[in-house]
N, C-alpha and C positions, 0 to 999 in steps of 0.2 A: 563772465558774470552770469551767464545763462540760468540754468535750472537750480544751481547750488544756492542761489539767493531765495528762491521761492519754495524750495523743498521744506525747510523748517516751518514756514508759514502754513504750507499745505498740510503737513503732519499735525501741526497744532490745531488747525481747523477741523480735521478729521477726528482728532482726540476729543475736542470739545463737542463735536457733533454726536459722537458715540455716548459721551457722558450725558448730554441733553436727552438723547433717546432713552437711555436707561432710566433717568429720573422721570421722564414722561410715562414710561411703562409702569414704574412703581406707583406714580400718581394715579394712573388709570386703574391699577389693581386695587389700591386702597379705596378709591371712590366706589368701585364696583362692590367690594366687600362690605363697605358701610351701607350701601343701598340695599344689598341683599339682607343684611342684618336688620335694617329698619323694616323691610317687608316681612321678614320672619316674625318680628315683634308685633307688627300690626295683625298678622294672621292669628297669632296666639291670643292676642287681646280679643279678637272677634270670636274665636272659638270659645274662650272663657265666658264672654258675654252671652253667647247663644246657649251655653250649658246652664248659665245662671237663670235664663228666662224660662227654662223648662220646669 
């Protein structure tokens, strides 16, 4: 009964761990992209405002 019982469970845990890692990296990338896009919009808004003041 040794390792043959625990091997499918171990493979399943590794599989779900890899999937969770991939989803986490996608989440981090999307969050970073949206943050940078917001900062870009804020900078453009500030540039336009300063050009309008002149």
